Structures are given as C-alpha cells and as structure tokens.
C-alpha positions as CSV (number, residue, x, y, z in Angstrom):
1,M,205.0,-23.1,67.9
2,Q,201.7,-23.9,69.9
3,I,199.2,-22.3,67.5
4,R,199.6,-23.1,63.8
5,P,196.6,-21.6,61.9
6,R,197.4,-24.1,59.0
7,R,196.2,-27.0,60.9
8,N,192.4,-25.6,60.1
9,R,193.4,-25.6,56.5
10,K,195.0,-28.9,55.8
11,N,192.3,-30.6,54.1
12,I,188.9,-29.9,52.2
13,A,186.8,-31.3,55.0
14,I,188.5,-29.3,57.8
15,R,188.2,-26.1,55.4
16,A,184.7,-26.7,55.0
17,M,183.6,-27.1,58.4
18,V,185.3,-24.0,59.7
19,E,184.2,-21.8,56.5
20,E,182.9,-18.6,57.8
21,T,180.7,-17.5,54.9
22,K,178.4,-19.7,53.2
23,L,177.2,-18.3,49.5
24,G,174.4,-20.3,48.1
25,V,172.0,-19.9,44.8
26,E,169.3,-19.2,47.3
27,N,171.1,-15.7,48.2
28,L,170.9,-14.7,44.6
29,I,168.4,-12.4,42.8
30,Y,168.7,-12.5,38.8
31,P,167.9,-9.1,37.0
32,I,166.3,-9.8,33.7
33,F,165.7,-7.2,31.0
34,I,162.4,-7.5,29.0
35,E,160.8,-5.7,26.0
36,D,157.6,-5.9,24.0
37,G,157.5,-8.3,20.9
38,K,158.1,-11.7,20.0
39,G,161.1,-13.8,19.3
40,I,163.5,-11.4,20.8
41,K,166.6,-12.3,22.5
42,T,169.0,-9.4,21.8
43,E,172.6,-9.5,23.6
44,I,173.6,-6.2,25.3
45,K,176.9,-5.5,23.9
46,S,178.2,-3.8,27.0
47,L,177.2,-6.7,29.3
48,P,177.9,-10.2,27.6
49,N,175.8,-13.1,28.4
50,N,172.8,-11.0,29.2
51,F,170.0,-10.3,26.9
52,R,166.7,-8.2,26.3
53,W,163.9,-10.8,26.1
54,S,160.6,-10.9,24.8
55,L,158.3,-12.7,27.1
56,D,157.7,-15.8,24.8
57,L,161.5,-16.5,24.9
58,L,161.9,-15.4,28.8
59,L,159.4,-18.3,29.9
60,P,161.9,-21.1,28.9
61,E,164.7,-19.1,30.2
62,V,163.0,-18.8,33.8
63,E,162.3,-22.5,33.4
64,E,165.9,-23.3,32.9
65,C,166.9,-21.0,35.9
66,L,164.4,-22.8,38.1
67,K,166.1,-26.3,37.2
68,L,169.4,-24.5,38.4
69,G,168.0,-23.5,41.6
70,V,167.6,-19.7,40.6
71,K,163.8,-18.7,42.0
72,T,164.2,-15.1,42.6
73,F,164.1,-12.6,39.5
74,D,164.1,-8.9,39.2
75,I,162.5,-7.7,36.0
76,F,163.2,-4.5,34.3
77,P,161.4,-3.2,31.2
78,A,162.8,-1.8,28.0
79,V,160.5,0.7,26.8
80,S,160.2,2.2,23.5
81,E,160.5,5.9,23.2
82,H,157.2,6.4,21.7
83,L,155.5,5.3,25.0
84,K,157.5,7.7,27.2
85,D,156.3,10.7,28.4
86,Q,157.1,13.6,31.2
87,I,154.8,11.8,33.8
88,A,155.8,8.2,33.2
89,S,152.1,7.3,32.4
90,Y,152.8,4.3,30.7
91,S,154.1,2.6,33.8
92,Y,150.6,2.0,35.1
93,A,148.8,2.0,31.7
94,E,146.6,-1.4,31.3
95,E,148.2,-2.4,28.2
96,N,151.7,-2.0,29.7
97,F,153.5,-5.1,28.1
98,Y,156.0,-5.1,31.5
99,L,152.8,-5.7,33.8
100,H,151.4,-8.4,31.2
101,A,154.9,-10.1,31.7
102,I,154.9,-10.0,35.4
103,R,151.3,-11.6,35.3
104,T,152.3,-14.3,33.1
105,L,155.4,-15.2,34.7
106,K,153.6,-15.6,38.2
107,E,150.6,-17.6,36.5
108,T,153.1,-19.9,34.7
109,F,155.6,-20.2,37.6
110,P,153.7,-19.7,41.0
111,E,156.7,-20.6,42.8
112,I,159.0,-17.8,41.9
113,V,159.4,-14.6,43.3
114,V,159.4,-11.7,41.1
115,M,160.7,-8.3,42.0
116,S,160.0,-5.3,40.0
117,D,161.5,-1.9,39.7
118,V,159.8,1.4,40.7
119,A,161.2,4.6,39.5
120,M,160.1,7.0,36.4
121,D,163.4,6.6,34.2
122,P,162.4,3.6,32.2
123,Y,159.1,5.3,31.1
124,S,160.2,9.0,31.4
125,S,160.9,11.3,28.4
126,D,163.4,12.9,30.5
127,G,165.2,9.7,31.5
128,H,165.4,10.7,35.2
129,D,164.0,8.7,38.2
130,G,161.9,11.6,39.4
131,L,159.6,14.4,37.7
132,V,161.3,17.0,35.7
133,E,160.2,20.6,36.0
134,N,162.3,23.5,34.6
135,G,165.4,21.3,35.0
136,R,164.8,20.2,38.7
137,I,163.9,16.9,39.9
138,I,160.6,17.5,42.0
139,N,160.7,15.1,44.6
140,D,157.2,15.5,46.4
141,K,155.3,15.6,43.0
142,T,157.1,12.1,42.0
143,L,155.4,10.2,44.9
144,P,151.9,10.0,43.4
145,I,153.4,8.7,40.2
146,L,155.6,6.0,42.0
147,G,152.5,5.2,44.1
148,K,150.3,4.4,40.9
149,M,153.3,2.5,39.5
150,A,153.6,0.3,42.5
151,I,149.8,-0.5,42.8
152,A,149.7,-1.5,39.1
153,Q,152.8,-4.0,39.7
154,A,151.1,-5.2,42.9
155,Q,148.0,-5.9,40.9
156,A,150.0,-7.7,38.4
157,G,151.2,-10.0,41.1
158,V,155.0,-8.7,42.0
159,D,156.1,-10.1,45.4
160,I,158.7,-7.2,45.9
161,L,158.7,-3.7,45.1
162,G,162.1,-2.2,44.2
163,P,162.0,1.6,44.6
164,S,165.2,2.5,43.0
165,D,164.3,6.1,42.8
166,M,165.8,7.6,45.9
167,M,163.2,10.0,46.3
168,D,163.0,11.3,50.0
169,G,159.9,9.7,51.8
170,R,159.1,7.5,49.1
171,V,159.1,4.0,51.0
172,G,156.5,5.3,53.6
173,Y,154.6,6.6,50.7
174,L,154.5,3.3,48.8
175,R,153.9,1.4,52.0
176,N,150.9,3.4,52.9
177,E,149.4,3.0,49.3
178,L,150.1,-0.8,49.3
179,D,148.4,-1.1,52.6
180,I,145.2,0.8,51.8
181,N,144.8,-1.0,48.8
182,G,145.0,-4.1,50.4
183,F,148.3,-5.3,49.5
184,T,149.8,-5.8,52.7
185,D,151.9,-8.8,51.8
186,V,153.9,-7.0,49.1
187,S,157.4,-6.4,50.3
188,I,159.5,-3.4,49.7
189,M,163.2,-3.8,49.0
190,S,164.5,-0.3,49.3
191,Y,167.2,0.9,47.1
192,T,168.7,2.6,50.3
193,A,172.2,3.5,49.7
194,K,172.2,4.1,46.0
195,Y,175.1,5.9,44.9
196,A,175.9,8.2,41.9
197,S,178.3,5.7,40.4
198,A,180.1,5.0,37.2
199,F,179.5,1.5,37.2
200,Y,176.0,1.9,35.8
201,G,176.8,2.2,32.0
202,P,175.6,-1.2,30.6
203,F,172.4,-1.1,32.6
204,R,171.7,2.3,31.0
205,D,172.6,0.9,27.4
206,A,170.2,-2.4,28.0
207,L,167.3,0.0,28.8
208,N,168.3,3.3,27.0
209,S,167.6,5.0,30.2
210,A,170.2,7.7,30.7
211,P,169.2,10.9,31.5
212,K,168.4,13.4,28.6
213,S,170.1,16.3,30.5
214,G,171.9,16.7,33.7
215,D,172.8,13.8,36.1
216,K,171.6,12.2,38.8
217,K,173.6,13.6,41.8
218,T,170.8,15.5,43.3
219,Y,169.1,12.4,44.2
220,Q,171.6,9.5,44.3
221,M,174.2,9.4,46.9
222,N,177.8,11.0,46.8
223,P,180.3,8.1,46.7
224,A,182.3,10.1,49.0
225,N,179.7,9.6,51.8
226,K,179.6,6.8,54.4
227,R,177.6,8.0,57.4
228,E,174.7,9.4,55.1
229,A,173.9,5.7,54.3
230,L,173.1,5.2,58.3
231,I,170.7,8.3,57.7
232,E,168.9,7.0,54.6
233,A,168.5,3.5,56.2
234,T,167.1,4.7,59.4
235,L,164.5,6.4,57.2
236,D,163.8,3.5,55.2
237,V,163.3,1.0,58.1
238,S,161.1,3.6,59.8
239,E,159.0,3.9,56.8
240,G,158.5,0.2,56.5
241,A,161.3,-1.3,54.2
242,D,161.5,-5.0,54.5
243,F,164.9,-5.2,52.9
244,I,167.6,-2.3,52.6
245,M,169.9,-2.4,49.7
246,V,173.3,-1.1,49.0
247,K,174.1,-0.3,45.1
248,P,176.7,-0.9,43.7
249,A,178.2,-3.7,45.8
250,L,181.9,-4.0,45.0
251,C,183.2,-0.7,45.7
252,Y,180.6,-0.3,48.6
253,L,181.4,-3.4,50.9
254,D,182.3,-1.0,53.8
255,I,178.7,0.4,53.6
256,I,177.4,-3.1,53.5
257,H,178.9,-4.0,56.3
258,L,178.2,-0.7,58.2
259,L,174.4,-1.5,57.7
260,K,174.6,-5.0,58.7
261,E,176.4,-4.0,61.8
262,N,173.5,-1.3,62.7
263,F,170.3,-2.9,61.3
264,N,168.6,-6.0,62.1
265,T,166.5,-5.7,58.8
266,P,167.8,-8.0,56.1
267,I,170.6,-6.2,53.8
268,T,170.7,-6.9,49.9
269,A,173.3,-5.6,47.5
270,Y,173.3,-4.9,43.8
271,N,176.3,-6.3,42.0
272,V,175.8,-3.7,39.3
273,S,176.1,-4.1,35.4
274,G,179.7,-2.3,35.3
275,E,181.2,-4.7,38.1
276,C,180.1,-7.8,36.2
277,A,181.0,-6.2,32.7
278,M,184.4,-6.1,34.0
279,V,184.7,-10.0,34.8
280,Y,183.2,-10.9,31.5
281,A,185.8,-8.6,29.6
282,A,188.8,-9.7,31.5
283,S,188.0,-13.1,31.2
284,K,187.2,-13.3,27.6
285,N,190.7,-11.8,27.0
286,G,192.4,-14.7,29.4
287,W,193.3,-12.3,32.2
288,L,191.0,-14.0,34.9
289,N,189.4,-17.2,35.3
290,Y,185.5,-16.6,34.8
291,E,184.1,-18.7,37.3
292,A,186.9,-18.4,40.0
293,T,186.5,-14.6,39.8
294,M,182.8,-14.7,39.8
295,S,182.5,-16.8,42.8
296,E,184.9,-14.7,44.8
297,M,183.3,-11.7,43.9
298,L,179.9,-12.9,45.0
299,L,181.6,-14.5,48.2
300,S,183.1,-11.1,49.1
301,I,179.7,-9.2,49.1
302,K,178.4,-12.2,51.0
303,R,181.0,-11.8,53.6
304,A,180.5,-8.1,54.0
305,G,177.1,-8.7,55.2
306,A,174.6,-9.2,52.4
307,D,171.9,-11.4,52.7
308,G,170.8,-11.2,49.2
309,I,172.7,-10.4,46.1
310,L,171.1,-9.0,42.8
311,T,173.7,-10.1,40.1
312,Y,173.8,-10.7,36.6
313,F,176.0,-13.8,37.3
314,A,173.0,-15.5,39.2
315,K,172.4,-18.2,36.5
316,D,176.1,-18.6,35.5
317,F,176.9,-19.4,39.2
318,A,174.2,-21.7,39.8
319,A,175.4,-23.9,36.8
320,F,178.8,-23.6,38.2
321,V,177.7,-24.9,41.6
322,K,175.6,-27.6,40.3
323,Q,178.6,-28.6,38.0
C-alpha cells in the first residue's frame, strides 16, 4: 500500500499538525439566567449545573469565567409574573432589573462582550415572542415593541442584540432604530433559522416563559425544512445582520453547513438547553464521559461551520481545556 492514512495519525504531534477543526474557548458564548433580588443562586432542575443568578452573585461568577477565558455572555431575564403584560412594557421600563444588570456588568467588566435577548416572551403575559391579538401573533405590530426593547438595551451598554423572535422584517427594523438613535456600533446576531424544536424545554423552565396558549409554529421554522433557511438568511443579511444563527445546533448541523457554504457573514449556533441536558443526564448515570462528550458535541458544531457557539457548556469546557 502506497497510501496509508494512519501515518498521519501515528502520534499526537502529527495529529495536531493536520487537525482540520480548531475549537477554542474564544468561540464560545455563555448563556446565563438572571433574576431580580439578592443572594440568589437557584439551580435549574432540568438543566443541571446552570443557575438563575441575582446580580450580586453573578458578578463573581463572571469574574471566575473571565479567569478561564470566557469573555462573551448572553444574558436572559427571568421576570416575575406580576411585571408581565400583553405589550411587554417592562422590557423597556427604567426600573428593569435586566437593563440595570447589563449596565453594571459592562461597568464592572468593560472587557466582556454582553449579548442580550430581544423578544417579547420573557415579558409577555401571553408567553409568545410577538404581540397576541385574538389568538394570532401580529407580526408588524410587534416590531415597534422590539424596537423600544432594543434601544433600551443599547442604552444600557449591550454589545450584541440577539433578536430571537422570528418576526419578519425585524432585523431591518432594529438596524434602522439603532442607527437613527446613534447606536451604529451595536451588533445584531439574528436568530435566523430558529426551529420550532422539542429541545427548548429546560430553557422555558428556567425563565417560566412557555406560551400560555397555542405554540410557536406560526413564526418558528418547521424542523422538516432546509431550503427555507436560505430565504431567512438572505433576508437577515440584506437587512443588516452581523451574525446569522442556527438554533438548535445538534440536530441542525446540515443547516449550519448550508449557511456556511452560502454566506460570508459569520455563522453562530445555539447548543440549546435540551441538547446539553441530555449530556448532563447521561453522564450523571455513568453512561457517557461528560468532558469527552461535551467536547465532541462542541467540535461537531464547529466542524459544521459555526464560528461562534452559544452553549451552557462554555464554563465547563473552558475549565477542562485549562486543566
């Protein structure tokens, strides 16, 4: 045999030299849940090793993450029911604890990158990402609400807006609102191909944000559809998205690869709560090795074409790499 592929696998130095995919801590974005109050660190039962934090305890947690090399955080608010209404007005209220937390994080750690969530569901009494009227999600009336939310977050100091709502036209609307208000440097990481997935359960437990009626299938994508992701990506890029995201990641590696092959815009992927929860559960039962499975899962997402990965494994992976 003249060709023996095993020669390029014979020792660790050669394997490292020809390694095609490089995964580093710098590729990861850490999603974190925050709630109002003090002294709060509540583990999410369906997503072990992840917590709802109050700001006072979140600050030392972020400092610890920075020491491990994690520098980008996506902050999600767990909002009390009494603050929710049909038009998500608390999302842009001056006393909003989420906006205060973003402001404090940026003042305390100016070197970090803070990403926000732009959607109505954490603040909506209906639990939907858009405005509900007579049981229907009204696309165009949702956009001004998202616009107010986005400007409030930009004023608080957010670096990247994450519109997760899947309303048509929202990227262009938000880009215009940001620009005319002087926030031309604030980026948009659009949830471009966000599928109506069964893997979101632990996230909704964390924020208590499940829809009060119906489902999200009229605005989130059908898991059966692939070419439709190209339509969504074309629109988002043309409207000014700085990053385009695929969510979930693991069952949609083909979509990540499809967008990578067709767009020059950076691609991100959300390794969602259900995907991570499976690994936590299996490793707890001794069925899988936690560090090896976590690393392989993240590597597969990077190999598919993701430049950045939102993952609940971010801190653990960083600790594993440093170790």
